[in-house]
Steps between C-alpha positions, in 0.01 A plus 500: 500500500133541526405440135707186512314386805196610312266420732417157572588532855348568836553393833470238740323600812741609746410454832457266772343198334519323172173326431231592251253765614167383365325538832172677569670763717690625193171570323370685806822707515450599138146606574610702800763685298254571221259653750777692673628657179150589383420658838824700494425618148151611603624692805781674312272594213250645747770712660625631166832318522453294183292513183349154430514569126876556528534152650339349192741687273800391706392136490437508126838665441699235681292206382477587131731786400830448680691173494804300382422565134630854547837376620510244220467782248790686662722193491405414142591850387834477680573174317452653157605863558862543618462874559195444720683223689787738578252767611325244721828415672592868548161642602234233531239741641511725193531216249202314642296820532558566130283194436222634722578298813566709809346617824410334826756239608705578191628847584865395506594203286831318458548239226754220533611274216549125496813384322649159419688517830256685726139420586300760695218449745302768682351466846355726765596348833330770707156518339381451141632790289441432134504703173123535462498702173690230310407178681176579679426398859751262661408134467446291808832317479690831495333613825546166673739431786664203321603725209590804711707299747680263261568704185785695660672185620405214267405647161562179306283309743222753456526477121477122532166549680384677184615210285797700369858368495773736385782360288808429708681770301292760685713517811395848607139493621501873575220618720358849463309585813185700455407625842323826418776698656457786259565317176246227539513316175742314282295418193552225249848414388521581131735224385346216298492191714624157414228240533501388864471142610141489620296276719126464547348766721292408799169642610505702815325360801285766662673788319280744691735469798765690315706685757525292814809475711587464863480808718807587700576670829820611661600397849661744740696431815359221707301373204233772519367629172608854422294764323765561233386556143425155358488463123312180418551548125882487479527149355822494297705188576271374775466120504200274519258629239514213253469508123329741263188353344399598143156628410335579166626817336278802551355405838531807719197464727363193675185638659231742387581751776871531414471742205267715713762497778766616256280779365379622840859521624623689194205740504532575872872561460430758231377740772862555601437427868802269508793417274609167355770451764251550783281242330782247476602556861141440611472177304832349606434558872151348515513255795304239302687555172604137488142375514362728229488464122638777280186709461389428856823679598402793279156532659630463857764768440247729332282484809792596723603786272148641484486503879853630562475770231138598557574874510697483176219300339248764603726772359528312172124465473447868583758597235313298237785259432277195458596301191219527245437244227578756231840568656623142547692474172682829555583414862645162407699652215644765730607254769709618794858567384755497782798664331594844631755768410845444648614749763820313594773310316474122488732345758561183296572417137490179295780266603514616863515228766236564762366329808137514602401598850489208741255630761137400471274797435232575757270627228398426142800454273571369150833339590420127524627311800714258301701793352576678826866532594611365161773607258395594147596701192314807374382424147260787423411845626125545468476863604326651803173347619252531786647319802255227598627475859410860586193516277344200677538670837335824390833683521487631146657385176864578595622400150824301488735369232405149391744238370491159340731278708612149403599225746669167435295205614780385730493836681131455574475124556853373565699228327189298420350771276376404155790511249528831316215660695499879521222701661427865417295729722413871502639671811474859618812685607422486875512121473862502377857575607824476305668166566 
């Protein structure tokens, strides 16, 4: 799990070419982005959308106050306190909150445990969901296309990129998929780990290019491109992205403008002019997604959201919803919980055999492409949560039952699947039918 992979990793650049990027045009691109972010910050501050002082608080919070040490404390307590470990397995959100770690990107936590026969990994194949309160911002390797594409299919190969070799006795490299459906985070596995067989980590080459991958388009009849919804971020199982490249632990930003981009995006979102699912849909459909780095994607999507939701932005400003510096801590602690009261009975229960829908969605969805039309087993019932598919389209929350569903590797990848591989995803009820 993540503390085992404790962060020496990042990514290899994903995209179209493989040589070092020490050219002058890279320095000019950095300068252009720095100017762009500063200009955006100035304009938004002038219009009353953001408070510049709040940006400084946000940056300080994520650079100095929130990070992997929080998760390490949770795991260490689970090692020495059996009652806490049981609580963590039953209700990770409450157990972790009891130690003071909760809020944004940690509203709904699930803890999984490594055992002598099962090793867990967590990946977000659709974006970069990560348990911020306990591990801080996602490292570059976690957001990279090599990790997001390969972890669901070749977990041992990915671990080898980190210099980690599991003992041959670990024949069940279980994968817990963190895709920010509604339960976005599987925090650290609380079992003590045997000492892995390690190798020397490698320095990343041009780690700034941290989220590149090839854009895609869909051909219609006669070879013409259709205008169907195209998700450029659905990377699980896609080939051709190479190996994951380690980077020094603690590196979260690779340019001076990146923390400002993070803070501007978070502060603008606090107005309530759009929801997180609208934001994800905007990012994943950017035509140039494959040419942009991670925070370049954030800034490009923010520009589109500000334009598309201009009336809602104006309403938020008029209502005085701008995030002030004094309110940052409380806003982050509150987060945006997605669980809602049940108004129907759950259709499925643990142990039920289900099949995911096979048709491609023509809108934002949290069902990854590699898991569509596949047979799995319901393992958990997570309760009722805001339905991302409708929320992204502005159709309201339409809360739905959410389930943890487990698939055998052979069901997903055929006879050549990694031995013992099982993949777990969170899936809303509309994604599933009884098999």
